[in-house]
N, C-alpha and C positions, 0 to 999 in steps of 0.2 A: 504494500500500500504506500501511497505517496502523500506528501504534504500539499496543502493548497498553494504555497509559494512555489514548490517544484512544478505543480500542475500549471501554474501561470507561466513559468519559465518555458516549459515544454510547449505550451500553446503559442506563446509569442514567437518562439523560434521556428516551430514546425507547422503551425496552422496554414501559412501561405503555401507551403509545399503540398500539404494534404489537400487543400482546396484545388490546386492545379491538377492533382491526381484525380480527385473526385469529378472534375470537369473534363476528364479524359485528355488533358493537355500534355500528359506524360506517357501516352500510350506507345510512343516509340521505344520506351524502355522494354516493352514486351518482346523485342527482337533478339535479346540475349538472355542467357541463364542468369547472370548477375543482375541484369536489368529487371527481369521478372521477379527475382527475389526482392530487390529493393522496392519495386512497386507494390508487391504484396505486403511488405512490412509497412509501407506508408499507408496503404488502404486498410490494413487490419489492425496493426498495433497502435499507430498514432491516435486514431479516434477513440480507441478504448481507454487510452491514458489521458487524452486532452479533454474528453467530454464525459468522463466517468460519472455514472449515475443519471445520464440523460439519454433520450432516444437517439440523439445524434451520434452516440458512441457506436451504434450499429449501422449507421447510414451508408457506409461504403462496404459493408460486409459482402454483399452480392458481387461487387466488383473485385474484391480480394479473392473470393472463391473462383470467379471466372478466370482471373489472372493465374492463380495457382493451377487450375485445371489445364489451362493452355500450356503452361510450362511443363506439366507432367506429360501431356499428350505429345509435346515436341521432344521429350526426353531431356529437357533442360535440367530437371532435378538430378539426373544421374551425373551431370557435369559438375555439380556442386559438392563441396566437402560434406560429409554426412551430417556434421553438427549444424551446418547452415540449412540443410533440408528441413529441419524442424520448423523453421520460420516460414518456409514455403508451404508446408503442410498444415500449419496452424489454422488458417482460415477454414479449412474443412472441419476441424475439430470445433470451431466456433459456430458453424452452420447449424440451423435447426432442421436440416434435411437429413433423413436417415441414410439415404444413399451417400451423401457427403461424409457422414459419420463412419459408414462402413469403409469407404475409401480411405479415410483418415487412419483408421485402425490398421488396415492392410499396409499402408505406406509406412507408418511408424514401425510396424512389426518387421517388414522387409528391410528397413534401414537399420534395425537393431537399436532403435532409440527407446530403450526400456523405460526410462523415466517419463518421457512423453507418452509412450504407449499406455502406461498406467492411467494417465489423465484422459487420453483418447478413449479408452474403454469406459471410463466413468462417464464421460460426456455422452458417448453412444448409448449407454444404458439409460440415461436421463431422457434422451430423445425417444428411445424405444418405449419407455414407460409412459411419458407424458406427451410426446409429439412436439415438444418445445422445451425451452429452459424456463422452469418456473420462476427462477430468480429475476428474469427479465419482465415478468408480467406487470409489476408496479410501474417500472420505467416506461414500458410500452403501452401502458393504460389498458392492459388486457385483464379480463376477469379470471381470477384463479378458481380452479375447481376445488372441491373439498379435499381431494387426494393431494393436490399441489399444496394446499394450505397445511395439511398434516406434514407433508414432506418438509416444507420450508420452516416449520417450527421444530423439526427433529434435529438430533445431533449430526445426522448424516447430510444435512442440507449443504449444498454448494451455493454460496451466495454471490459468486462472481468475484 
């Protein structure tokens, strides 16, 4: 977790870059493995940290997933050192699509990224059980089901 001052610093330094990526002004980065990795990080990690606790933190998730899938389809992931692949695969773990979750688990497993794999399996199980991440409901103004409310009040709850 970060501090408000750090969040403000991150936002002031990186928000202009993220906004360019969100507006598809950096799509030429998709032409290389390193570029896809960088764009994926900008679209996935930056908003999660800059806009923590708001719906905007998920606003470029679909673009991050699409960029990661393109990189995988082109074999760019295999050109990256294994420890960097984790950041390329992470948007799949953040997705509320079960197909993306299955792909995430398979990729982390194949890469031997055991620590990430543990989290990927946990994320996949949440999507299998609820079809979405219950901890996002309040932020995204979604109504929680009784099962989600029980889960969120339990010791096992993942709160983001």
